[in-house]
N, C-alpha and C positions, 0 to 999 in steps of 0.2 A: 538424530533420534527418530524422525518420521520419514526420512528420505526413501527408505526401501519398502515402505508400505505401498499398497495399491489404492488409488483413489476410490475404487469400487468397494473398499472395505469400510467406507464411511457409514456410520450407524446413525439413523434418524433418532433424535432424542425426544423424550417425553411421551405423553399419551394424549389421545383425544385431539382437542383443538391445537394444543402445543405441537404434537407430532405432525398434524396436518400443515401447520404453519412452517415448521422446520423442513418438511418434505418439499414444499413449494420453494422455500428459500434455497435449499440445496439444488433443486432443478434449475433455478436461475443462475446459481454458481456454475453448474455444469454447462449451461448455455454459453456463459463467458469462456469457460475452460475449453470447450469444444471448438469455439470460434475465436480463440485468443489472438490469432494472427491479425484478423480483421479489426479487432478491438485495439490492438497495439498500434496499428497503422493510423488509427484515428486519435491516438493519445488517450484512450479511455481506460480508466482504472477501476478498482473496486475498493469499497470499505466494508469490512466485515465487523459487525457489532454484536455484542452479546456478553454475558457474564463470564467471569474467569472460569477456565476449565471446560469450555463448551466447544472446543475444537477449531477455533478461529485460526490459530497458528498452524495446526495440522493441515487445514485446507489451504492456507496461503503458502505453506511450504511446497505443496504439490503444484500450485499454480506457478510458483517461482521456478520449479523444475521444468514445467511445460514451457514457460517463457524462454528459459535458457536453451531448451532443445530447439525452439523455433529459430533463435539466433544462430545456433550451430548449424542447423539444416540449411538455412538460407545463406550461410557463409558471409554474413554481414549485410546482406541486401536490405533487410529491414532497417538495420542500424544506419546504413549509409544513405539510402534513398528515401526512406520514410521518416526516419528520426533525425536526419541531418547531423549526424555525429561523426562523420568520417568513417574510416575503416579500422579503428582501434578496437580489436576484439575484447579488450579488457572493459570497454564501456558497454556493459550489458545489463547487469542486475545487481542491486546493492540492498542489503538489509541494514537498518539502523533502528535502535531503540529510541523512542521519543526522549527518554531521559538523557541519552547521549547527546542529542541535539542541544539540550539545555547546557550541557558542559561545554559545547562548542561556542556558545554565544557569549559568555561572560568574560573570558580572558581578553585583556587589552593587549595591543601590540602583537598581533598574531604574526608568527614567523612564516616564511615562504612555504614550508611543509604543511602547516596548518591551513594556510590559505588555499593551497592546492587540494587538500582534502575537502574543504568546503566547496570549491569549484567542481570537484569530481562528483560530489553528491548532487549538486545542482544540475549537472549535465549527463548523468548516467542514464542509459537507455530505459531502464526500469528501476524504480525506487520503491522500497517497502518500508514504511514508517510504522513500527510496531508500537501499539498502545498509545495512539495519538491522544487519548483522553488524559494521559499523565500530564501533557502540556496544557490541556484545557484546565486542569486543576490548579496549575501554578499561576496562570493569568499574568505572567510577567510581560512588561512592555518590550523588553529586549527580545524575548523568545517570540512574541507575536510578530515583531518587526522582521526578524530573521526568517521565520517560517512563511510569513506573507511574501517576502521577496523570493524565497525559494520556490513556493508553489505558483506564484504568478509567472515566473520565468518558465517553469516547466509547462504550465498551461499554454502560454503563448507559443511555445515551441513544440506543442503536441507530444509531450513526453509523458507516458503513463505513470501515475503514482498510485500505490496500493497502501491501504491502511488497515490496522485492526484497532478496535476501540472497545473498552469495557463499558463505556457509557453509551446510552442510546444516542443516535446521531443528532437528534434535536438538542440534546444537552450540550453538545460541543459548541452550539451557537453562543453560549455564555463566554466562550474563549475569545472569539472574534467573529463578528458577522461576515466580514469580507472573506476570511479563511473558510468559514462554513460554506459560503456561497461558491467559492472556487472548488471545494471538494464536491459539493452537490452537482456542480456544473460539468465536471469531467469524470465522475465516478458513478457506478451503480452502488446503491446503498442496500446491503443485505444484512438483515438482523435475525439472529438465532435466539430462540427463547429457551428458558429452562435454567437449571442449576448446574454447578460444576460436576463433571463426570470423572474427575481424577480420584 
């Protein structure tokens, strides 16, 4: 839906102070985008916060495309040397909705295929969890435990994780303080203001 657009087509939303805030936020996003390779090597991700329909997914789609192009151009150098994942070129970037993570948590007696999927999400070079605030709303102990394990492992292995959230970042703290702290520790928090543009 968004993949063939140009990142330069991004339109600053709002007026006055809102527009000024969003312009500065977009500039911070573009700093990450323009220097993505260096951020990836350090395992640094992003979390884009803002109301529904405010272009979080649009921006993250373009960042995902940039990350994949870096892996392609480097022929796996970043994956192998910086992200310690071997030379499997399938281990690059993965998108998952937070609600899908919920569905992965509750089944008991996971079969080998399901366990491999969970391991793959844990070890993928770049992971984008869409609408992390959906998990914050459920506050399930099972989900918290699974997500805590997933993010701690990625943090320890310097693997970048990307998020979008409809809730302000501070509101995710109600989900789990340790998870909130992990996200804050390895991500730039960028918040867009305004209402849906759909």
